[in-house]
N, C-alpha and C positions, 0 to 999 in steps of 0.2 A: 504493499500500499504504502501512497506516497502525501507529502502535508497535500495535496492540493486536491485529494480525496476528501481531507478529512477541512480544512480553511479555503475562503475564498478571500479575495481582496477586494475587499468597500472601496472603490471609487467614487462613490457620491461627493464632489465638491462642489464647494461655496464659494463667493468672490464677498468677503468682512464688507470690502468698500460700499457691497450694496446694502448694507445693515450698520452705517454710519456711527447709529448710537447705542446698537443691541452690542450687550456685553459678552465676553467670550471668553472661553479656557482655552487656551493655546496651546497643546502637548509641542514640545520642540526639543531639538538635539540641547539647545541653552539653559531648556528649564528643566530637561533632566538631568544636566551636570549640576546645576545651581538647588539641587536638594528633593529633586524629583517632583517638584508642584511647578502645575500647567501655570504660565503666566494669565494673570487676569490683565486683557485689551480690548477695549471699543474698538470698532470694526474701522473706523475711519484710520486707524493707528495699524493699522495690517494690510500690509502695502503688495500681498498676492494671493492669490486664490488657494486653501486649503481643502485638505478631506473632511468632510462633517461626517461625525462618530456620529451614528446615529443608533447604534445596536452595541452591547458587549465585544468587545477585540483585545486582540493583542497588537501591541504598535513594535513593529520591527523596523529596526532602524536599516536602510538601504548605505546608507554610509559610514566606512569605516566599523564594518561589524567586530571587530575585535575587541572594543569598547563595551561589547554588548548593551544599548541601551535602548533597550525593552520593555515597555510599558504593560502590564497586565489591568485593563476596566471592564472588570466586571459588572458593576455601575456607572449606566449611562446620567448623565442629566444633561439640559437644553445648553444649546450651545457651544456644546464642544468642538471643536477642530482642533485638527495637526496638520503637522510641517509634510508638505511633498518628500521629506527624507524617511518616511517611512512607509510601511506597509501596513494599513489596517487589515488583521485576517481576523475572520469574522469564522463561527464553525455553520458546519454546511447545516447542521442534523445535532441532535443527541447521543449520538454514537461514542462521542467524548466529551471528557469535561476541560471546560478549558483553562482552568490553573494548570490540569496534566500536561495541558499542550502549552504551554506557558514555560512549565519546567521542564521539558523538550527540547522546545528555543530555545532555552537561555543554557544547554548542554551545549560541553566541550565537540560533544559529537556532532553538534549540527556546527558551530562555527569551524571546526576544521575542515567540513566538508566547505565551509563558503569560504576561509578563508583563499586556498588558491584557486580561484573563480572570480578575485575584486579587480577590476579595472580603474581605471584615472588617467587624472594629468600629471599627480603626485604621489610620494607614500602617504604623505596626509590628507589623500581626498581619492580614497580607494574606496568604490561604490558595488556594491553586490545587482546581481542579475534578479527581478522576483522570479524568473519562472527557475534558477538557477535554487532557489530556495524554496520552490513549490514542486520542485522534484525531488525532493531529496525525500530518501525510504523510510519509514518508521512500522516498525513492526506490531500491530494492535494486537492491544489486550482488552482486554474486557471491562467494563465499568468499575467492578468490584475492584479489581486490580488497579484502575487510574486512581482509584478513592483513597486504595491505600495506599500507591505511593502519595500522593497528594497530600494526606495525613503525617505521611513522613515528612515532606519536606516543611510541613510547616509547624512541628516540636523540633 
């Protein structure tokens, strides 16, 4: 089974400039690095289109994957958006637990499969192709096994 059989990229976009007075919770690489707290910004202050987060998802960073700037958003509030440097990954169905997939995605196994396939203009700006991530193999586990792994990681 491949990741693309479990997760899809939610590409709903929004132009915050069209919502100048709305307040957005902006998930970005700098926000992750600055305490894992989204930036709270007015639409007028956000200068480019973003992905609109309208369902629980895992935000997987495309840039410099070796740093694992991955957010697990299990509860969604209105006006959540993320940088296009993230892939918003959502579950296709209920056969997998989102937290389990989060732990899988932050694993060294996934990282080691992505690092050789990065490309960019310099060593500090290496990006992955989304298809490289989606085509990584995962061995399916039962919901009971997934929950056990999640419970183990939480303690």
